[in-house]
C-alpha positions, 0 to 999 in steps of 0.5 A: 490511505490514498491521500496526504489529507486522509493521512492527516485526518487519521493522524488527528483522530489517532492523536485524540484517542492517544494512539498511533494508527497503522496505515497502508498506502493504497497504490493504484497499479492498474489505472482503473477509474473505479478504484482509488489509490496513489499512482506508483510514481507518487507512492514513495513520496506519499509514504515518506510524508505520511511517515512524518506524522506523529500518530501514524505508522506506515505499515505497508502497501495495498492494491486491488487488481482488475477483476479476472478469473485468471490468477496469472493476470494479476501476477504483474500487479502483485509483483510490482507492489512487492517491488515498490515496497522494496524500493521504499525500504531501500529509500530508508522508509522503515516498517514497510512490512505488510502487503494487502493484496489478493482476492479469492480467485488469486490469493495464492498468486498474491502470496507467491509474489508477497514473499518477495517482501 
């Protein structure tokens, strides 16, 4: 989820189904024009507002780094996402337990940084 409008639509659809839908906030940490996501500086507020919806549960964060063969080049992005999740929990957001990050070439780096969660 990268906008409150999308979170609201997910909430409406989940309500119709009589369910609560777990969602991840997509955070743009690389600033690439080809990728979507909320800027990191807006992520805490967006997650907080989405968490107020009745049929949505904010379960965590996700990000997609720029493509590179060098796994270490992605480490700062994965580290920042884990730090952002910690900031959210520190701000009182509950349930920020999942991080979706890592691609085939750098999943081990993502796992290492995700352990910070």
